[in-house]
C-alpha positions in Angstrom: 108.5 112.8 104.7 109.7 111.4 101.2 113.0 113.2 100.8 116.3 112.1 102.3 117.3 115.6 103.4 114.2 116.2 105.1 114.9 112.9 107.3 114.0 110.0 105.1 116.8 107.4 105.3 114.9 104.5 103.2 114.2 106.4 99.8 117.2 107.5 98.1 117.2 111.1 96.6 120.8 111.9 96.1 120.2 114.6 93.5 117.6 116.6 95.6 119.7 116.1 98.6 122.5 117.5 96.8 120.7 120.7 96.1 120.1 121.1 100.0 123.8 120.4 100.6 124.9 123.1 98.2 122.0 125.7 99.0 119.2 126.3 101.5 116.8 124.2 102.9 113.6 125.5 104.2 111.5 123.5 106.9 108.6 125.7 107.3 107.8 125.9 103.8 103.8 126.0 103.2 101.9 125.5 100.1 98.8 128.0 99.8 96.4 124.9 99.3 96.4 121.4 100.2 95.2 120.5 96.6 97.1 121.3 93.4 94.7 123.8 91.1 94.3 126.5 93.6 97.8 125.6 95.1 99.5 126.0 91.6 97.7 129.3 91.1 98.7 130.9 94.4 102.5 129.5 93.0 102.4 131.5 89.9 100.5 134.9 91.0 102.0 134.9 94.6 98.3 135.6 95.6 96.0 133.3 98.1 93.8 131.4 95.6 90.6 133.0 97.1 91.8 136.3 95.6 91.7 135.0 91.9 88.7 133.0 92.3 90.6 129.6 92.2 89.2 128.6 95.5 86.0 126.5 95.3 82.9 126.7 97.2 81.7 123.3 96.2 83.2 119.8 96.7 85.3 120.0 93.6 88.4 122.1 94.5 90.2 121.2 91.4 89.6 121.6 87.6 87.9 118.4 86.6 88.2 118.9 82.7 90.3 120.1 80.0 86.8 121.1 78.5 85.5 123.2 81.4 85.3 127.0 81.2 87.4 127.6 84.6 90.8 128.4 84.8 93.5 130.8 85.9 92.0 134.3 84.7 93.6 136.3 82.1 93.9 139.2 84.4 95.8 137.5 86.8 99.8 138.2 86.4 102.1 135.3 86.6 105.8 135.5 87.3 106.2 134.2 83.9 104.5 136.9 82.3 106.8 139.5 84.1 109.9 137.7 83.3 108.9 137.3 79.7 108.5 141.3 79.6 112.1 141.5 81.1 113.4 139.7 78.3 113.6 136.0 79.5 112.6 133.0 77.2 110.2 131.4 79.2 108.8 127.7 79.2 106.5 125.3 81.0 107.3 121.7 80.6 104.8 119.2 82.4 101.6 119.6 84.2 99.7 122.8 84.0 96.2 122.0 85.4 94.9 125.6 85.4 92.2 125.4 82.5 92.7 125.8 78.6 89.5 127.5 77.1 86.8 130.0 78.0 84.0 130.3 75.4 85.3 128.1 72.4 87.6 125.2 71.8 90.5 127.7 70.1 90.4 130.8 72.6 93.1 129.3 74.8 92.3 132.0 77.4 93.6 129.7 80.1 96.6 128.4 78.4 100.0 128.8 79.5 100.9 130.7 76.6 98.1 133.4 77.7 99.9 133.5 80.9 103.6 134.6 80.1 105.0 131.4 78.7 106.2 131.3 75.1 106.6 127.5 75.1 104.5 124.8 76.5 105.2 121.1 76.2 103.0 118.8 78.6 99.5 118.0 80.1 97.0 120.7 80.1 95.2 118.9 82.8 96.9 116.3 85.4 97.7 112.8 85.3 94.8 110.6 86.6 94.5 106.7 86.9 92.2 106.8 84.0 95.2 107.8 82.0 96.8 104.3 82.3 93.7 102.7 81.6 93.3 101.1 85.1 90.2 99.4 86.4 90.2 102.1 89.3 88.9 105.4 88.5 90.1 108.7 90.1 87.9 111.4 88.8 84.7 111.4 91.0 84.5 107.7 91.5 81.7 107.9 94.0 79.6 110.0 91.7 80.5 107.7 88.7 79.3 104.7 90.7 76.1 106.7 91.6 75.4 107.6 88.1 76.1 104.1 87.2 73.6 102.6 89.8 70.8 105.1 88.8 71.3 103.9 85.0 70.9 100.1 85.9 67.8 101.0 88.0 66.2 102.8 84.9 66.8 100.2 82.8 65.7 97.5 85.3 62.4 99.5 85.2 62.6 99.2 81.5 62.7 95.3 81.5 60.2 95.2 84.3 57.8 97.1 82.2 58.5 95.3 79.0 58.4 91.6 81.0 55.1 92.8 82.3 53.6 93.9 79.1 54.5 91.0 77.0 53.7 88.5 79.9 50.4 90.3 80.3 51.0 90.3 84.2 49.9 93.8 84.2 48.9 96.5 81.5 51.0 99.4 80.7 51.0 101.6 77.3 53.9 101.4 74.9 54.3 104.8 75.0 55.5 104.6 78.3 57.7 102.1 78.0 59.4 103.9 75.1 59.5 107.3 77.1 61.3 105.6 80.0 63.6 103.7 77.6 64.6 107.1 75.9 65.0 108.9 79.3 67.3 106.0 80.3 69.3 106.2 77.0 69.7 110.1 77.6 70.7 109.8 81.3 73.2 107.4 80.2 74.7 109.1 77.5 74.9 112.7 79.4 77.2 111.5 82.1 79.0 108.6 80.2 80.0 110.8 77.4 82.3 112.6 79.9 83.5 110.2 82.5 83.5 107.3 80.1 86.0 109.0 77.7 88.2 110.8 80.4 91.2 109.2 78.8 90.6 110.7 75.7 89.1 114.3 77.4 91.8 114.7 79.7 94.8 112.6 79.3 96.4 114.4 76.1 99.8 116.0 75.3 100.3 119.6 73.9 103.0 121.3 72.4 102.3 125.1 72.5 98.6 125.3 71.2 99.0 121.8 69.1 97.8 118.6 70.8 100.2 115.8 69.8 98.9 113.0 71.6 95.0 112.3 72.5 95.2 110.0 74.5 98.7 110.4 75.6 101.1 107.4 75.6 102.1 107.4 79.4 105.1 104.9 78.8 106.8 107.4 77.0 106.0 110.5 78.9 108.9 110.7 81.0 111.6 110.5 78.3 109.6 113.0 76.4 109.1 115.7 79.2 112.9 115.2 79.9 113.9 115.6 76.8 111.8 118.9 76.0 113.4 120.3 79.2 117.0 119.6 78.6 116.3 120.8 74.9 114.8 124.2 76.0 117.8 124.6 78.3 120.2 124.0 75.5 118.7 126.1 73.0 118.4 129.2 75.7 121.7 128.8 77.5 123.1 132.0 76.0 120.0 134.0 77.2 118.4 134.6 80.1 115.4 131.7 80.8 112.6 130.6 83.3 112.0 126.8 83.1 109.3 125.6 85.2 109.6 121.9 85.0 106.4 120.6 86.5 106.7 116.9 87.2 103.9 114.4 86.6 105.8 112.0 89.3 104.2 111.1 92.9 100.9 111.5 91.7 98.8 108.4 91.0 98.9 106.2 88.8 102.9 106.7 89.8 104.1 106.3 85.8 107.3 104.8 86.4 109.7 103.5 83.6 110.7 99.8 83.9 114.3 100.9 84.8 113.1 102.2 88.2 110.4 99.4 89.0 111.2 97.6 92.3 114.3 99.7 92.9 113.0 101.1 96.3 112.1 99.8 99.4 108.7 101.0 99.2 107.0 99.7 96.5 105.8 101.5 93.4 105.6 105.1 95.1 109.0 104.7 96.4 110.3 103.6 92.8 108.2 106.8 91.5 110.4 109.0 93.8 113.6 107.6 93.0 112.9 108.1 89.3 111.8 111.8 90.1 115.2 112.3 92.0 116.9 111.0 88.8 115.3 113.3 86.6 116.2 116.3 88.7 119.6 114.9 88.5 119.4 114.7 84.6 118.4 118.5 84.5 121.4 119.6 87.1 123.9 117.5 84.9 122.7 119.6 81.8 123.1 123.0 83.7 126.4 122.0 85.0 127.5 120.8 81.5 126.4 124.2 79.9 128.3 126.1 82.4 125.4 127.5 84.1 125.6 126.2 87.6 126.9 129.6 89.3 124.3 131.8 87.1 121.1 129.9 87.8 118.7 130.2 90.6 116.9 126.5 91.1 113.8 126.0 93.2 112.6 122.5 94.0 109.2 122.2 95.9 106.0 120.3 95.9 102.6 122.0 95.5 101.1 119.8 98.4 101.5 117.1 101.0 101.3 113.5 100.3 97.7 111.7 99.9 97.1 109.7 102.8 94.0 108.0 101.5 95.6 106.9 98.3 96.0 103.3 98.2 95.4 100.1 96.5 94.5 97.2 98.8 97.0 97.5 101.8 99.4 99.4 99.7 99.8 103.0 100.1 100.3 105.3 97.1 100.7 108.6 98.2 103.5 108.8 99.9 104.6 109.7 103.7 104.3 113.2 105.5 106.5 112.2 108.2 105.7 113.6 111.7 103.0 115.9 110.2 99.4 115.2 110.8 97.3 115.0 107.9 97.8 115.1 104.2 96.4 116.3 100.7 93.0 117.6 100.7 93.1 118.8 104.5 93.2 122.6 104.4 94.8 123.2 107.7 96.7 120.2 109.2 100.4 120.6 108.3 100.7 117.2 106.6 98.7 118.7 103.5 100.5 122.2 103.2 103.8 121.6 104.7 106.1 120.8 101.7 109.8 120.4 100.8 111.5 123.7 99.8 115.0 124.0 98.4 117.1 126.8 96.8 120.4 126.7 95.3 122.3 129.4 93.7 126.2 128.9 94.1 128.3 131.8 94.9 125.1 134.0 95.7 123.5 131.8 98.6 124.9 130.0 101.3 125.4 126.3 101.1 124.2 123.8 103.7 122.0 126.4 105.5 118.7 125.2 107.0 115.9 127.8 107.6 113.2 127.3 110.2 111.2 130.3 109.4 107.6 130.3 108.0 107.9 130.6 104.3 105.3 130.0 101.3 105.5 128.9 97.8 103.8 132.2 96.9 107.2 133.9 98.0 108.9 132.4 94.4 106.6 135.3 92.7 108.3 138.2 94.3 111.5 136.4 94.4 112.3 135.7 90.9 110.3 139.1 89.8 113.0 141.0 91.9 115.8 139.0 90.5 114.6 139.5 86.9 114.7 143.3 87.4 110.8 143.5 87.1 108.3 145.4 89.3 105.7 143.5 91.6 102.1 144.6 90.7 100.9 147.4 92.7 97.4 147.2 91.4 96.4 144.0 93.6 97.4 142.3 96.7 100.4 140.0 96.7 100.7 137.6 99.4 104.2 136.4 98.7 107.4 137.9 100.4 110.7 137.8 98.5 112.7 135.2 100.0 116.4 136.8 99.1 117.1 138.7 102.5 116.4 135.4 104.2 118.0 133.1 102.0 121.3 135.4 102.1 121.1 135.7 105.7 120.8 139.7 105.8 117.3 139.2 107.5 116.9 136.7 110.4 113.2 136.2 110.4 110.7 135.7 107.6 108.6 138.7 106.5 105.4 136.5 107.2 103.8 137.2 110.4 100.3 135.6 109.7 99.5 133.0 107.0 95.9 131.8 106.3 95.0 128.3 105.4 92.0 127.7 103.4 90.1 124.6 102.3 88.3 125.9 99.2 86.7 129.3 100.5 86.6 128.1 104.0 89.2 129.6 106.2 90.3 126.3 108.4 93.3 127.4 110.0 95.8 130.5 110.9 99.5 130.6 111.5 101.1 133.4 113.5 104.6 134.1 114.0 105.3 135.7 117.2 108.6 136.9 116.1 109.8 138.5 119.7 109.2 134.9 121.2 110.3 132.9 118.2 107.1 130.8 118.5 104.6 129.8 115.9 101.1 129.5 116.9 98.6 127.8 114.7 94.6 127.9 115.3 92.4 125.5 113.6 88.8 127.0 113.3 87.5 123.6 111.1 89.3 120.4 111.0 87.9 117.1 108.9 86.4 114.5 110.9 88.5 111.5 110.1 87.0 107.9 109.2 87.9 105.7 111.0 88.3 108.4 113.9 91.7 107.7 114.6 93.1 106.9 111.3 94.5 110.5 110.5 92.4 110.2 107.0 89.1 110.1 105.4 89.3 106.7 103.9 85.4 106.3 103.7 85.2 109.6 101.7 88.6 109.2 99.8 89.5 112.8 100.4 88.3 114.9 103.4 85.7 117.7 103.0 86.0 121.6 103.5 82.7 121.8 104.9 79.4 120.3 105.7 78.9 117.0 107.8 82.3 116.0 107.2 83.7 118.7 109.3 84.2 119.9 112.8 83.8 123.7 113.8 86.1 124.4 116.9 84.8 127.4 119.4 87.1 128.1 120.8 89.7 127.1 118.1 92.1 124.3 118.4 95.5 126.2 119.2 98.9 124.6 118.8 102.3 125.7 119.5 103.9 124.3 116.3 107.6 125.4 117.7 107.0 122.8 120.4 104.4 120.6 118.8 105.0 120.5 115.2 103.0 117.3 114.8 99.9 118.9 116.4 99.2 116.3 118.8 98.5 118.5 121.8 95.6 121.3 121.5 96.0 123.8 124.2 93.7 125.6 126.4 93.2 128.6 128.9 94.4 125.9 131.6 97.5 124.7 129.9 98.8 127.9 128.1 98.5 131.4 129.9 98.8 133.2 126.7 95.9 131.5 125.1 93.6 134.4 125.1 96.1 136.9 124.0 97.0 134.7 121.0 93.4 134.1 120.0 92.5 137.5 120.1 95.8 138.5 117.9 94.9 135.9 115.5 91.2 136.8 115.3 92.2 140.5 114.7 94.5 139.1 111.8 91.8 137.4 110.2 89.3 140.5 110.3 92.2 142.5 108.7 92.7 140.0 106.1 89.0 139.5 105.1 88.9 143.3 104.4 91.5 142.7 101.8 89.2 140.3 99.8 87.1 141.4 97.1 84.4 139.6 94.9 85.7 137.8 91.9 84.3 135.3 89.3 84.4 131.8 90.8 86.3 129.6 88.3 85.6 126.4 90.0 81.9 127.0 90.1 79.5 124.2 89.2 79.2 126.0 85.6 82.6 126.4 85.1 83.7 123.1 86.4 81.4 121.0 84.2 82.2 119.4 80.9 81.4 121.3 77.7 81.7 119.5 74.5 82.3 122.7 72.6 85.5 123.6 74.8 87.2 120.3 74.3 90.5 120.5 73.0 90.2 117.7 70.2 92.8 116.4 67.8 90.6 115.7 64.9 86.9 116.4 64.5 84.8 115.9 67.7 84.0 113.5 68.9 86.7 111.6 67.0 89.5 113.0 69.1 92.8 110.9 68.7 96.2 111.2 67.0 99.9 110.4 67.8 102.1 113.1 66.5 104.9 112.2 68.8 105.3 108.9 66.9 104.7 110.6 63.4 107.4 112.9 64.2 109.8 110.0 65.6 109.0 107.8 62.2 109.9 111.4 60.0 113.1 111.6 62.0 114.0 108.2 61.2 
């Protein structure tokens, strides 16, 4: 809902709109998850996150720390790895958020350089409010508040015992007071050592394996990322290259340079979107200047929909999902998984074409592997389908007949493309309970859960005809839809067949893998004294 070529006429995105004008725009482009870590794993591997262990069975659906042991397993194959094997120079500039280390702070088993990228510059984690030092923590705010409350209760108890002892109001042994005090200190240190230093543990920049800023200087991040991306293109213009430019923009705290502040009609979020568009334009200018326009396949997308709950006071900070219900974190509703999908390749793909068929961000895996002359792995299930026949017009319908929409490890919804009728049906088995009820979001929780008392299980499932009701406002029933039973039978059979293809794998987002471990923490210096600014030192040396 934020991009001009998808109907927004109040935010200026001329460069992204230009990509759509010169290429192909996908209107039913679907992310494999409604939050970043699992969605990005699916994008890189062409596989549903549940296949790689990147789908969570707990409330923590993303990686929480650079210093945790979870991440994209080394035995997963990314399209970057295959393209690198095909002789491509491969780089990731920007956000990774798929893990760093497994057993030591230097094994880099989940690092981009261990997944086919030969160059990396950016954040191994993701951007957070904590990175800007705001008073509004983003990482498990409710959990931090709970820890702080318990800490205060413990020390209030210590004060009460001490006061009673000294004033002879009651008798208590010094040993008990000392033990409670020590327990309180240990409890406080156990949680504050991680959450209290989030800016130092998570908000870091790396160049390959080297930490260059800890904590990162958010004011310089935009220009640094852009310089790195431009430099990579210029260095590799005479050979095949793959650049994954993973923007930090449109994610809170909405880091925006002063040149773009106040430029849009939609506050800080709108300013951030317009700066993102400018950055896309800068990369396109470099590609054109270097004479690479007609030989470069460009793909623009998002890893999930806008965050409906993100706000500060009455100001929304999470974007707009247009006509689609729900948003980030909601496993099945369209607002959380339907994303922009634009592809440009002048001379090869037609210009100004709109495709309304179901497609997935997982489709990029087989598409670019095919383009590079590689072979899609045969030893595992690949859920993506090559986009080329659809993009070139040699195929009229998407190769996706059924798509599965997970929230963590819980299957929330299924989409069936009934090609002979041109109908897209969608059945919701589980939906989040909105708070307040008609708000379309989970404001009281901050993000909608996947299971437990925060969801509703539907039997029979909620069924929608997305071809007629893309906003998912009017669920069908046997009374209103003659095909209800046959559609549900077909979808149920597809779910059974799909589940037979799933095999047990280690859970990368398990409680153990997703807890902060000091010995895994990337550190510029001697732990716990982790700080450096090699970017400024490098600039000073150049001067």
